[in-house]
C-alpha positions as CSV (number, residue, x, y, z in Angstrom):
1,X,-2.3,-4.7,14.9
2,X,-1.7,-8.5,14.5
3,X,0.3,-7.9,11.3
4,X,2.5,-5.5,13.2
5,X,3.0,-8.0,16.0
6,X,4.0,-10.8,13.5
7,X,6.5,-8.5,12.0
8,X,7.9,-7.7,15.4
9,X,8.3,-11.5,16.1
10,X,10.1,-12.1,12.9
11,X,12.5,-9.3,13.7
12,X,13.1,-10.3,17.2
13,X,13.5,-14.0,16.4
14,X,16.5,-13.3,14.1
15,X,19.2,-16.0,14.8
16,X,22.6,-15.0,16.0
17,X,24.2,-16.1,12.7
18,X,22.1,-13.5,10.9
19,X,23.1,-10.9,13.3
20,X,26.8,-11.7,12.8
21,X,26.3,-11.6,9.0
22,X,25.1,-8.0,9.5
23,X,28.2,-7.2,11.4
24,X,30.4,-8.6,8.7
25,X,29.3,-6.7,5.7
26,X,25.7,-5.4,5.5
27,X,25.2,-1.7,5.0
28,X,21.7,-1.5,6.5
29,X,21.3,0.7,9.4
30,X,18.7,3.4,10.5
31,X,20.9,6.4,9.6
32,X,22.8,5.1,6.6
33,X,21.9,8.3,4.7
34,X,22.9,11.0,7.3
35,X,26.4,12.2,8.3
36,X,27.9,14.7,10.7
37,X,31.1,16.7,10.4
38,X,31.8,18.6,13.6
39,X,35.3,19.9,12.7
40,X,36.0,23.5,13.6
41,X,39.1,23.5,11.4
42,X,36.8,23.6,8.2
43,X,36.6,27.1,6.8
44,X,33.5,27.9,4.6
45,X,34.7,29.0,1.2
46,X,33.0,31.3,-1.3
47,X,29.7,30.4,-2.7
48,X,30.1,27.2,-4.8
49,X,30.0,27.8,-8.5
50,X,27.0,25.5,-9.0
51,X,24.8,27.8,-6.9
52,X,22.6,29.8,-9.2
53,X,20.0,31.1,-6.7
54,X,19.1,31.9,-3.2
55,X,15.8,31.8,-1.3
56,X,15.8,33.5,2.2
57,X,13.5,33.3,5.0
58,X,13.6,35.0,8.5
59,X,16.2,32.5,10.0
60,X,17.4,30.5,6.9
61,X,19.3,31.1,3.7
62,X,18.7,28.3,1.1
63,X,21.3,28.1,-1.7
64,X,20.3,25.9,-4.6
65,X,21.6,24.8,-8.0
66,X,19.6,25.2,-11.2
67,X,18.0,21.7,-10.9
68,X,17.1,22.2,-7.2
69,X,15.3,25.5,-7.7
70,X,11.8,24.0,-7.2
71,X,12.9,22.0,-4.1
72,X,14.3,25.3,-2.6
73,X,10.9,27.2,-3.0
74,X,9.1,24.3,-1.4
75,X,11.6,23.9,1.5
76,X,11.4,27.6,2.2
77,X,7.6,27.3,3.1
78,X,8.2,24.5,5.6
79,X,11.5,25.1,7.3
80,X,10.6,28.0,9.6
81,X,7.8,25.8,11.3
82,X,10.3,23.0,11.8
83,X,12.7,25.3,13.6
84,X,9.9,26.6,15.8
85,X,9.2,23.0,17.0
86,X,12.9,22.8,18.0
87,X,12.6,25.9,20.2
88,X,9.7,24.3,22.0
89,X,11.5,21.0,22.6
90,X,14.8,22.4,23.6
91,X,13.5,25.4,25.5
92,X,15.2,28.0,23.4
93,X,16.2,28.9,19.8
94,X,19.8,29.3,18.6
95,X,20.9,32.5,17.1
96,X,22.0,33.4,13.6
97,X,21.0,32.5,10.1
98,X,21.3,28.8,9.1
99,X,22.4,28.0,5.5
100,X,21.0,25.1,3.7
101,X,22.7,23.9,0.5
102,X,20.5,22.0,-2.1
103,X,21.7,20.0,-5.0
104,X,20.3,17.2,-7.3
105,X,22.3,14.1,-7.8
106,X,25.5,12.8,-6.3
107,X,27.8,15.1,-8.3
108,X,26.0,18.4,-7.2
109,X,25.7,17.1,-3.6
110,X,29.4,16.6,-3.2
111,X,30.3,19.8,-5.1
112,X,28.4,22.0,-2.5
113,X,30.4,20.5,0.4
114,X,33.0,22.5,2.5
115,X,36.6,22.0,1.7
116,X,37.9,18.9,3.5
117,X,34.4,17.9,4.6
118,X,33.4,15.7,1.8
119,X,30.3,13.6,2.5
120,X,30.5,9.9,2.8
121,X,29.5,7.9,-0.3
122,X,26.3,6.5,1.6
123,X,25.1,10.0,2.8
124,X,22.4,12.2,1.3
125,X,22.5,14.8,4.2
126,X,25.3,16.3,6.0
127,X,25.5,18.8,8.9
128,X,28.3,21.2,9.8
129,X,27.1,22.3,13.3
130,X,30.0,24.6,14.0
131,X,29.4,26.5,10.8
132,X,25.6,26.4,10.9
133,X,25.5,24.7,7.5
134,X,23.3,21.9,6.2
135,X,23.9,20.0,3.0
136,X,21.0,18.2,1.3
137,X,20.4,16.1,-1.7
138,X,17.2,17.7,-3.0
139,X,15.5,14.4,-4.1
140,X,15.9,13.0,-0.6
141,X,13.3,15.5,0.7
142,X,10.6,13.7,-1.4
143,X,11.5,10.3,0.2
144,X,9.2,8.9,3.0
145,X,11.7,9.9,5.6
146,X,12.7,13.2,3.9
147,X,11.3,15.5,6.6
148,X,12.8,13.2,9.3
149,X,16.3,13.6,7.7
150,X,15.9,17.4,7.7
151,X,14.9,17.6,11.2
152,X,17.7,15.3,12.3
153,X,20.3,17.5,10.7
154,X,18.7,20.6,12.2
155,X,19.0,19.0,15.6
156,X,22.8,18.7,15.2
157,X,22.9,22.3,14.2
158,X,20.8,23.4,17.1
159,X,23.1,21.6,19.7
160,X,26.2,22.8,17.9
161,X,25.0,26.4,18.1
162,X,23.7,26.2,21.7
163,X,26.9,24.8,23.0
164,X,30.2,23.0,22.2
165,X,31.7,19.7,23.5
166,X,28.6,17.4,23.2
167,X,29.4,13.7,23.2
168,X,28.5,12.0,20.0
169,X,26.0,9.7,21.7
170,X,24.2,12.7,23.2
171,X,24.0,14.5,19.9
172,X,22.5,11.4,18.1
173,X,20.2,10.6,21.0
174,X,18.7,14.1,21.2
175,X,18.3,14.2,17.3
176,X,16.4,11.0,17.3
177,X,14.2,12.0,20.2
178,X,13.2,15.4,18.8
179,X,12.4,13.7,15.4
180,X,10.5,10.7,16.8
181,X,13.0,8.2,15.3
182,X,13.4,6.2,18.6
183,X,9.8,4.8,18.2
184,X,10.7,2.2,15.7
185,X,10.9,-1.5,15.3
186,X,14.4,-1.2,14.0
187,X,15.6,0.4,17.2
188,X,13.9,-2.2,19.4
189,X,15.4,-5.0,17.4
190,X,18.9,-3.5,17.6
191,X,18.6,-3.2,21.4
192,X,17.1,-6.8,21.7
193,X,20.2,-8.1,19.9
194,X,22.5,-6.0,21.9
195,X,21.0,-7.2,25.2
196,X,20.7,-10.9,24.2
197,X,24.3,-11.0,22.8
198,X,25.8,-8.7,25.4
199,X,26.9,-6.1,22.9
200,X,25.7,-2.9,24.6
201,X,28.4,-0.2,24.3
202,X,29.7,1.9,27.1
203,X,28.9,5.6,26.4
204,X,32.5,6.4,27.1
205,X,33.4,4.6,23.9
206,X,30.7,6.5,22.0
207,X,31.8,10.0,23.2
208,X,33.9,10.9,20.2
209,X,34.2,7.7,18.0
210,X,31.5,5.7,16.2
211,X,31.4,2.0,15.3
212,X,32.5,0.9,11.9
213,X,30.4,-2.2,11.4
214,X,26.8,-1.6,10.3
215,X,25.3,-3.8,12.9
216,X,27.3,-2.0,15.7
217,X,26.1,1.3,14.2
218,X,22.5,0.2,14.6
219,X,23.1,-0.6,18.3
220,X,24.9,2.7,18.9
221,X,22.1,4.8,17.5
222,X,19.4,2.8,19.2
223,X,21.1,2.9,22.7
224,X,21.8,6.6,22.4
225,X,18.1,7.3,21.6
226,X,17.1,5.1,24.5
227,X,19.3,6.6,27.0
228,X,18.5,10.2,26.2
229,X,14.8,9.2,26.4
230,X,15.4,7.7,29.8
231,X,17.1,10.9,31.1
232,X,14.2,13.1,29.7
233,X,11.5,10.9,31.2
234,X,13.1,10.5,34.6
235,X,14.5,14.1,35.2
236,X,12.0,16.2,33.1
237,X,12.7,19.1,30.7
238,X,13.9,21.4,33.5
239,X,16.9,19.2,34.2
240,X,17.7,18.8,30.5
241,X,17.7,22.6,30.0
242,X,20.0,22.9,33.0
243,X,22.3,20.4,31.2
244,X,22.2,22.5,28.0
245,X,22.9,25.7,29.9
246,X,25.9,24.2,31.8
247,X,27.6,22.9,28.7
248,X,26.9,26.3,26.9
249,X,28.7,28.0,29.7
250,X,31.8,26.0,28.9
251,X,31.5,23.3,31.6
252,X,32.6,19.7,30.7
253,X,29.7,17.6,29.8
254,X,30.2,15.2,32.8
255,X,30.2,18.3,35.2
256,X,27.0,19.6,33.8
257,X,25.5,16.2,33.8
258,X,26.2,15.9,37.6
259,X,24.7,19.3,38.4
260,X,21.6,18.9,36.3
261,X,20.7,15.3,37.4
262,X,22.4,15.1,40.8
263,X,24.2,12.0,39.9
264,X,27.3,10.9,37.8
265,X,27.1,9.7,34.3
266,X,28.6,6.3,35.2
267,X,26.1,5.7,38.1
268,X,23.2,6.6,35.8
269,X,24.4,4.5,32.9
270,X,24.9,1.5,35.3
271,X,21.4,1.8,36.6
272,X,20.0,2.1,33.0
273,X,21.9,-0.9,31.8
274,X,20.5,-3.0,34.6
275,X,17.0,-2.4,33.4
276,X,17.6,-3.2,29.7
277,X,16.9,-6.9,30.1
278,X,13.5,-6.2,31.6
279,X,12.6,-3.8,28.6
280,X,14.4,-5.4,25.7
281,X,15.0,-9.0,26.6
282,X,12.9,-12.3,26.3
283,X,11.0,-11.5,29.5
284,X,8.7,-8.7,28.1
285,X,7.7,-11.0,25.3
286,X,6.8,-14.0,27.5
287,X,5.0,-12.1,30.1
288,X,3.0,-9.6,27.9
289,X,-0.4,-10.2,26.4
290,X,1.1,-9.7,23.0
291,X,2.4,-13.2,23.1
292,X,-1.2,-14.5,22.8
293,X,-1.9,-12.4,19.8
294,X,1.3,-13.5,18.3
295,X,0.5,-17.2,18.7
296,X,-3.1,-16.6,17.4
297,X,-1.7,-14.9,14.4
298,X,0.7,-17.6,13.6
299,X,-2.0,-20.3,13.9
300,X,-4.3,-18.3,11.6
301,X,-1.6,-18.1,9.0
302,X,-0.8,-21.8,9.2
303,X,-4.6,-22.6,9.0
304,X,-4.9,-20.4,5.9
305,X,-1.9,-22.0,4.3
306,X,-3.3,-25.5,5.0
307,X,-6.6,-24.6,3.5
308,X,-5.0,-23.2,0.4
309,X,-3.0,-26.4,-0.1
310,X,-6.1,-28.6,0.3
311,X,-7.9,-26.5,-2.2
312,X,-5.1,-26.8,-4.7
313,X,-5.0,-30.6,-4.4
314,X,-8.8,-30.7,-4.9
315,X,-8.5,-28.6,-8.0
316,X,-5.8,-30.7,-9.4
317,X,-7.9,-33.9,-8.9
318,X,-10.9,-32.3,-10.7
319,X,-8.6,-31.2,-13.6
320,X,-7.3,-34.8,-13.9
321,X,-10.8,-36.3,-13.9
322,X,-12.0,-33.8,-16.5
323,X,-9.0,-34.7,-18.7
324,X,-9.8,-38.4,-18.4
325,X,-13.4,-37.8,-19.5
326,X,-12.3,-35.8,-22.4
327,X,-9.9,-38.5,-23.5
328,X,-12.6,-41.2,-23.3
329,X,-15.0,-39.0,-25.3
330,X,-12.4,-38.7,-28.0
331,X,-11.8,-42.5,-28.2
332,X,-15.5,-43.1,-28.6
333,X,-15.8,-40.6,-31.4
334,X,-12.8,-42.2,-33.2
335,X,-14.4,-45.6,-32.9
336,X,-17.7,-44.3,-34.4
337,X,-15.9,-42.9,-37.3
338,X,-13.9,-46.0,-38.0
339,X,-16.9,-48.4,-37.9
340,X,-18.4,-47.5,-41.3
341,X,-15.0,-47.8,-42.9
342,X,-14.6,-51.3,-41.6
343,X,-17.7,-52.5,-43.7
344,X,-19.1,-54.9,-41.2
345,X,-19.3,-55.0,-37.5
346,X,-17.7,-57.8,-35.5
347,X,-19.7,-60.8,-34.6
348,X,-22.2,-60.3,-31.9
349,X,-22.2,-56.4,-32.2
350,X,-24.5,-54.0,-33.8
351,X,-22.9,-51.2,-35.9
352,X,-23.3,-47.8,-34.2
353,X,-24.4,-46.3,-37.6
354,X,-27.5,-48.7,-38.0
355,X,-30.7,-48.0,-36.2
356,X,-32.1,-50.6,-33.8
357,X,-35.8,-51.3,-33.4
358,X,-37.8,-53.2,-31.0
359,X,-39.0,-56.6,-32.6
360,X,-41.3,-57.8,-29.8
361,X,-44.7,-57.0,-31.5
362,X,-45.8,-58.8,-34.7
363,X,-46.2,-56.7,-37.8
364,X,-49.6,-56.2,-39.5
365,X,-50.4,-58.5,-42.5
366,X,-50.0,-57.0,-45.9
367,X,-53.7,-57.5,-46.6
368,X,-55.7,-57.4,-43.3
369,X,-58.8,-59.4,-43.1
370,X,-60.7,-56.7,-41.2
371,X,-60.9,-53.2,-42.1
372,X,-59.9,-50.5,-39.6
373,X,-62.5,-50.0,-36.9
374,X,-63.5,-47.5,-34.4
375,X,-65.3,-47.3,-31.1
376,X,-68.7,-45.7,-31.0
377,X,-70.1,-43.3,-28.4
378,X,-71.9,-46.1,-26.8
379,X,-68.8,-48.2,-26.3
380,X,-69.5,-50.8,-28.9
381,X,-67.0,-51.7,-31.5
382,X,-67.8,-51.0,-35.2
383,X,-66.2,-52.3,-38.3
384,X,-65.6,-50.2,-41.3
385,X,-67.6,-51.5,-44.5
386,X,-64.7,-51.2,-46.9
387,X,-63.7,-54.7,-46.9
388,X,-65.7,-58.0,-46.2
389,X,-64.2,-60.7,-44.2
390,X,-64.8,-64.4,-45.0
391,X,-68.2,-65.6,-43.6
392,X,-68.0,-67.8,-40.5
393,X,-70.6,-70.6,-39.6
394,X,-71.3,-69.7,-36.0
395,X,-74.1,-72.2,-35.3
396,X,-73.2,-75.0,-37.7
397,X,-76.4,-74.6,-39.6
398,X,-75.0,-73.2,-42.7
399,X,-75.6,-69.6,-41.8
400,X,-72.7,-67.4,-41.8
401,X,-72.3,-64.2,-39.8
402,X,-69.6,-61.7,-39.8
403,X,-67.6,-61.5,-36.5
404,X,-65.8,-58.3,-35.8
405,X,-62.1,-58.7,-35.0
406,X,-61.4,-57.5,-31.5
407,X,-59.0,-54.7,-31.1
408,X,-57.1,-53.8,-28.0
409,X,-57.3,-50.4,-26.6
């Protein structure tokens, strides 16, 4: 949770210059791989030459190239359940059989398109709602957002088959809500930038056209999803079904909107825009308990970085000390090797190669006067009889006696 909040803080703290840079040339936006062609003039032609097989289900026909045969079989096992979920969300299912065209690689993907409806260079999925046809690049289904892309295009087909004349913002908003795309940090970040920089579009301007700049595209997608979610939460699924039914009967969207929600689109949009600052501005960040966790997370990261730096400095000091000790040892070894070669040691020094003995005790005479002795069990000293010592006149009367030489123990 803390890592998620830190990421949110980084996204929300983007400077204005960075946002302007996105608007000038970045190609990153949440739907940079999806496209919509809602042109009734397009006429489906015969089966494309690249198509080599067909996999059919109860409500789908999957045309595939030779390289996409495996992907077609896998998709056939999943797509019916996806369509069932749309029936539960929108309250009804659309009629007819929906065609899905699968190709591998850019060349096959473009070759499967309808005449005059070539997909943009950045798209890997394309919907023709009026003709109930979906074009997919097969490898995109294995991407992390592959199933989301499929559901998004199916949402366009569902709305196109249930009614005509949907505003572009409503189509994109419904598609993102039924696929769960509106619950993302990217959308929140886009709306935050739009609110703080006062760049929220009027839905009148998003009815048929769509922005060109990538940063504006992000905002258009995000606010469309947020407004449709607002309508669904405030008025409920019954009002949403009434809106769909009204448009399917041929009523203008604004007329059906007024009948279903008992208000006009302009009034509801104004009310929604007034509450954006409270949901996507600085106030939610400064008044929520999440700010405490954000601050604590930043402090933890700073403490960790400081500890790592201190440890690195200590290791560097230890390495330097070890290198100095090794250098001193090498110098001592060199000095020991050079001393014998010099022939003599300097005055006042002792060569390292000569042994030094303690000279404090006198050495024994070459011919000792007294033989070695031993101490008896009674504690008296005895003298070995091997050598006689010189007689000593103890009393001065000419008699001589032998005196044992004391020995220290």
